[in-house]
Structure formats: structure tokens, C-alpha cells
C-alpha positions in Angstrom: -0.1 -0.6 0.0 1.2 3.5 -0.7 0.0 6.1 1.5 0.4 9.9 1.3 1.9 9.4 5.1 3.8 6.3 4.5 5.5 7.6 0.9 7.3 10.2 2.9 7.7 7.9 6.0 7.0 11.8 8.3 5.7 13.1 11.5 2.4 14.8 11.3 0.3 16.3 13.4 -2.8 15.9 14.1 -5.1 17.9 11.9 -4.1 18.3 7.6 -3.4 21.8 7.3 -2.8 23.1 3.5 0.6 22.0 3.0 -0.5 18.4 3.8 -3.6 18.6 1.7 -1.1 20.2 -1.2 1.3 16.5 -0.4 -2.5 14.6 -0.7 -3.2 16.6 -4.1 0.6 16.0 -5.6 0.4 12.7 -4.5 -3.1 12.1 -6.5 -1.8 13.3 -9.6 1.1 11.0 -9.4 -1.2 8.3 -8.6 -4.6 7.8 -9.4 -5.0 10.1 -12.9 -6.9 8.9 -16.3 -7.5 5.3 -14.8 -11.7 4.9 -14.8 -13.4 4.1 -12.0 -15.3 0.4 -12.3 -16.6 1.3 -8.1 -17.3 3.7 -6.0 -17.4 2.7 -2.1 -18.9 4.6 0.5 -18.5 3.6 4.3 -20.8 6.1 5.8 -22.5 8.4 3.9 -24.4 10.0 5.7 -22.3 11.7 7.9 -19.1 11.8 5.3 -20.9 12.4 2.2 -22.4 15.6 0.8 -25.2 14.6 -1.4 -26.5 10.8 -2.5 -24.7 8.3 -2.5 -26.5 6.8 -6.2 -26.2 10.0 -7.4 -22.2 10.4 -6.9 -21.7 6.4 -7.8 -23.2 7.0 -11.0 -21.6 10.4 -11.3 -18.3 8.7 -11.3 -18.8 4.9 -12.9 -16.9 4.5 -16.1 -14.8 8.6 -15.5 -11.6 9.5 -15.1 -10.0 11.7 -12.6 -8.1 14.4 -14.8 -6.6 16.3 -12.7 -6.6 18.3 -9.7 -7.0 21.5 -7.7 -6.2 23.2 -4.1 -8.3 26.0 -2.7 -7.1 26.0 1.5 -7.4 22.8 2.8 -10.2 22.1 0.3 -9.3 19.7 -3.0 -11.0 18.8 -6.1 -10.3 16.1 -8.4 -12.4 16.5 -12.1 -13.5 14.0 -14.1 -13.2 14.0 -17.8 -16.9 14.7 -18.1 -17.3 17.6 -16.0 -18.1 17.1 -12.2 -15.5 17.9 -9.9 -15.3 15.8 -6.5 -14.5 17.8 -3.9 -12.8 16.3 -0.5 -11.8 18.1 3.4 -9.5 15.9 5.0 -11.7 17.2 8.6 -9.5 16.8 11.5 -7.6 12.6 10.7 -7.7 12.8 6.7 -5.5 11.3 4.6 -5.5 9.2 1.2 -3.9 5.9 0.2 -3.1 4.1 -3.2 -3.1 0.3 -3.1 -4.0 -3.0 -5.2 -5.0 -5.8 -2.6 -8.2 -5.8 -0.7 -6.1 -6.4 2.0 -4.3 -3.5 2.1 -7.2 -1.7 2.5 -6.6 1.0 5.5 -8.5 0.3 8.4 -10.2 3.5 8.4 -10.9 3.9 4.8 -13.9 5.8 4.7 -14.5 6.0 0.6 -12.6 3.9 -1.7 -12.2 4.7 -5.2 -11.7 1.1 -7.4 -10.3 1.8 -11.1 -10.7 -0.9 -13.7 -7.0 -1.5 -13.7 -7.1 -3.2 -10.3 -6.1 -0.4 -8.2 -7.8 2.2 -5.8 -7.6 5.3 -3.4 -9.1 5.2 -0.5 -9.8 8.9 1.4 -8.9 7.5 4.9 -10.5 9.5 8.3 -10.2 7.9 11.5 -12.7 11.0 13.5 -15.2 11.2 10.8 -15.0 15.0 10.0 -13.7 14.9 6.5 -16.3 15.5 4.3 -16.7 14.0 0.3 -19.3 15.4 -2.4 -19.8 16.5 -6.1 -19.7 19.8 -7.1 -20.4 21.4 -10.8 -17.2 24.1 -10.8 -14.4 25.0 -8.8 -15.8 28.8 -8.8 -19.0 27.4 -7.9 -17.6 25.8 -4.7 -15.7 28.8 -4.0 -18.4 31.4 -4.0 -20.6 28.8 -2.3 -18.6 28.3 0.6 -16.8 32.0 0.6 -13.9 31.4 0.2 -11.3 33.7 -0.6 -7.9 33.6 -2.7 -5.5 30.4 -2.0 -3.1 31.2 0.8 -0.3 29.6 -1.0 -0.4 32.3 -3.8 -1.8 35.7 -2.0 -1.0 38.7 -2.5 -0.6 42.2 -1.2 -3.6 43.7 -3.1 -5.7 40.6 -2.2 -4.8 40.4 1.3 -5.6 44.2 1.8 -9.1 43.9 0.5 -9.6 40.7 2.5 -8.6 43.0 5.6 -10.5 46.0 4.2 -10.7 48.5 7.6 -11.6 45.5 9.6 -10.9 46.3 13.4 -10.4 42.4 14.3 -7.3 41.5 15.5 -5.1 40.0 13.5 -4.2 36.2 14.6 -8.2 35.9 14.4 -8.6 37.2 10.8 -5.8 34.9 9.3 -7.8 32.0 10.7 -10.8 33.7 8.5 -11.4 31.5 5.4 -13.4 34.4 3.7 -9.7 36.4 3.7 -7.0 33.3 3.2 -8.0 29.7 3.2 -5.5 27.5 4.3 -4.0 29.8 7.1 -4.4 27.4 10.5 -3.2 28.3 14.1 0.4 27.3 13.2 0.6 28.5 10.2 -0.8 32.6 11.7 1.6 32.4 14.3 4.5 31.5 12.0 3.6 33.9 9.6 3.2 37.0 12.2 6.3 36.0 13.3 7.9 35.8 10.3 6.3 39.4 9.6 7.3 40.5 13.4 3.3 41.5 13.8 1.7 41.0 16.9 -1.0 38.5 17.0 -2.9 41.4 18.6 -1.8 44.1 16.4 -5.4 45.6 15.2 -5.9 45.2 11.4 -7.2 48.2 10.3 -3.6 50.2 11.6 -1.2 48.1 9.2 0.5 49.9 7.0 0.3 49.6 3.1 4.3 48.3 4.2 3.2 46.3 6.9 0.7 44.6 4.6 3.0 43.7 1.7 4.9 42.1 4.7 2.3 39.9 5.7 1.8 38.5 2.3 4.6 37.5 1.8 5.1 35.7 4.8 2.2 33.9 4.5 3.1 32.9 0.9 7.0 31.9 2.3 5.9 30.0 5.6 3.3 28.0 3.4 6.5 27.5 0.6 8.4 26.2 3.4 6.3 24.2 4.8 5.0 22.2 1.0 9.2 21.9 0.0 9.2 19.8 3.3 6.3 18.2 2.8 4.8 19.3 6.0 7.8 17.4 7.9 7.9 19.8 10.7 10.9 18.9 11.7 12.3 19.9 8.7 11.7 23.1 8.8 14.3 25.8 9.3 15.9 26.6 12.5 14.5 29.6 12.5 11.1 29.2 12.7 8.8 29.6 15.7 7.0 26.1 14.8 10.1 24.2 17.1 8.9 26.3 20.3 5.0 24.3 20.0 4.9 21.2 21.8 5.8 18.8 18.8 9.2 19.4 19.2 12.8 18.9 20.3 15.8 21.4 19.3 16.4 20.7 15.8 19.8 22.7 15.9 21.5 19.9 18.0 22.2 22.8 20.5 21.0 23.0 24.4 17.8 21.4 25.3 15.3 24.2 25.5 16.6 26.3 22.4 13.4 25.9 20.5 11.7 26.7 22.9 13.6 30.7 23.1 13.6 33.2 19.7 16.2 32.2 17.2 16.7 36.0 16.9 16.5 37.6 20.2 16.7 34.6 23.0 13.8 35.7 24.5 11.6 33.2 25.5 8.8 32.2 23.3 5.6 33.4 25.4 2.3 31.0 25.0 -1.5 32.9 24.8 -4.9 32.5 23.9 -6.4 35.1 21.2 -9.7 34.2 20.4 -9.6 31.6 22.3 -6.8 29.6 20.5 -3.6 28.5 21.6 -1.1 31.7 20.0 3.0 31.3 20.4 4.9 34.7 20.5 7.9 36.3 20.7 7.5 39.1 23.4 10.1 41.2 22.1 10.3 41.0 18.1 6.8 40.7 18.2 6.1 44.6 19.9 2.2 45.3 20.0 
């Protein structure tokens, strides 16, 4: 069996964020395109399928996936007759590509059986993920009010999304209408790299700060995708190493990763909008 996690032999956080979903997208591109679908299984359609299960099967049998797309944490699989399969991986989602029935992952919630004998599984142990059909990516994006993808967001798009909002940056960055794909740790990392306090009000940002913030969003996500979401492989100057997931990546003092790599101030943990938030009180002064 080939799953995205097994193929990369990595250590992941529990919840798939944009970098994980981008690696899922690339994995599907490498394994599952242009193979006619013989059958589709959905284990719990009432809970995880957005739509009628019989219509879902009829729309896919005899057709093939032809390409993929992603907006934030939402994945799209194009088919050769127009319909687009949507996948959201919830808190524990993954994908696997395999051939033998005995290799079916334990928590495979949907399985696409290809006519060549191989299968693509949508895995989700906690059943918070969702799959479905949409006529187009644009229709789905409009329906869900998703903003421009965070991986490619421009300063102009970010400025438009933030507008003159008086909310704090940490909370606004998590709003999928502004920059879909920015999750909790990503928002902390972006603000750390941009040297902006998590509780800074958005309407106080200068154009230069918005430019710096947009560049940081792209840079952090590009770094995560290049590392294939293996967070231990992130650069030593990244804040993520101060979270409870890791040990010092530099081989120095045991608690070195708990201090700011720029000024050596101890990284603080607080709660902003009810979300655990890490920041440097010296480099990110309010």
C-alpha cells in the first residue's frame, strides 16, 4: 500500500493543514489520474458524503480523474465529464493508493476502485472529513465564500480581504474568507516571520506591513510544502519548533527551541480568540 504518510515516512500533526493537503494533491496527481473508475464505496454516506450516494456513484462509474486543484484545505478532483469531486480532510484525513483488498486502510471511508485493479482511499479515523460533488471549483468557492488561496495570495488580495476590519490579526488570518488555508500554527508562524503581534488590529497596518504579511504567508506555506509538511525539517529560525511537537532542531541546548532564534527571548504562549498562540514578546511588540 502507498499512502501519502507512508510514502514520505514523516511525522505529522493531527490535523491536515494546507501543506498536507497540497502533498495529498500531488500524491493523487502521481498515482490516480486517467484510470477509469469501476466502482465507488462510501462507508458512511449520511455523515461524510455531501449528496446522494447513488448519484455520487453514477456520476463517477466509467469515468476518470483528469486533474486536481486546491483552495486552502479543500481538494478538488476533476473528472473527464465535468463533475468535480470535493474532499475536505477534517482533523485526521489522509489518502492511500493500493491494489489488494487486504491492504485497505483501517479507516478508509470512501474507496474509488479503478478498472486496472488499483484503488484510491479517502481515510478519516474521526469522521470529520467530507466528500462530495460540485459542478465547478468556482461554484464551490462562491458557495463556501472562500477567498484567494493562501499559497499564492498577493498583497492586494490580502488588503482587500482585511479591508478596514478592526479585528486582531491572529483571528482574521484564520478566517477562510480572507486567506483560506491559514490554520492556527501557520498564523503564528506568519506573524512571527512578519514581526507582527497576534493582537495587532488589522486596521492599523501600513501598506508596507500588509506587503510584508502577504509575503510571509506565501513564504511560510512554500517552506512547508517544500518540506512536504515534515515540520521537524523546517528551518531552525522558525517559531514552529517552540510548540510542544518538537525538540531542538539545532542540536544545541535542550530548551534552545523554546527561545526566539533572533533575540533569545523565551517564546510566550497565550490565547487569542480562544486559540493557543505562540509569539516572541520582544520581536513582535504590540
